[in-house]
C-alpha positions in Angstrom: -2.2 1.6 -3.0 -0.2 4.2 -4.8 0.8 7.4 -3.0 -1.7 9.5 -5.0 -4.7 7.5 -3.7 -3.8 7.0 0.0 -6.3 9.6 1.2 -9.1 7.9 -0.8 -8.1 4.4 0.6 -8.1 5.8 4.2 -11.5 7.4 3.6 -12.9 4.1 2.2 -11.6 2.2 5.1 -13.2 4.6 7.5 -16.5 4.5 5.7 -16.4 0.7 5.8 -15.7 0.6 9.6 -12.0 -0.2 9.4 -10.5 3.2 10.3 -6.7 2.9 10.5 -6.6 -0.3 8.3 -3.0 -0.8 7.3 -2.0 -1.2 3.7 1.1 -1.1 1.6 1.8 2.1 -0.4 3.9 2.3 -3.6 5.1 5.2 -5.7 2.8 6.8 -8.2 2.3 6.5 -11.2 2.8 2.9 -12.1 1.7 3.2 -15.8 4.9 5.0 -16.9 7.3 2.9 -14.8 9.5 0.4 -16.6 9.9 -3.2 -15.6 12.8 -2.6 -13.2 11.0 0.2 -11.4 7.9 -1.9 -11.1 9.9 -4.9 -9.8 11.5 -2.7 -7.2 8.2 -1.3 -6.1 6.7 -4.8 -5.9 9.6 -6.0 -3.8 9.1 -3.2 -1.3 5.3 -3.7 -1.3 5.8 -7.4 -0.7 8.0 -6.7 2.3 5.5 -4.2 3.6 2.7 -6.7 3.2 4.7 -9.4 5.0 5.3 -7.0 7.9 1.6 -6.0 8.1 0.5 -9.6 8.1 2.9 -10.7 10.8 2.7 -7.8 13.3 0.8 -8.7 16.4 -2.1 -6.4 17.1 -1.5 -4.5 20.3 
């Protein structure tokens, strides 16, 4: 999810019964980012996703 749409994603998760659902967030916008910037964002997002997928739930 990009930063600009976090609140929309949180609302959608809540509406679908998954309040607090974790997701990776990247900088916005992506349409004007060059390849290097997109690669850096993707690398951070991949690390965030790996962390989210491997954290034991409380």
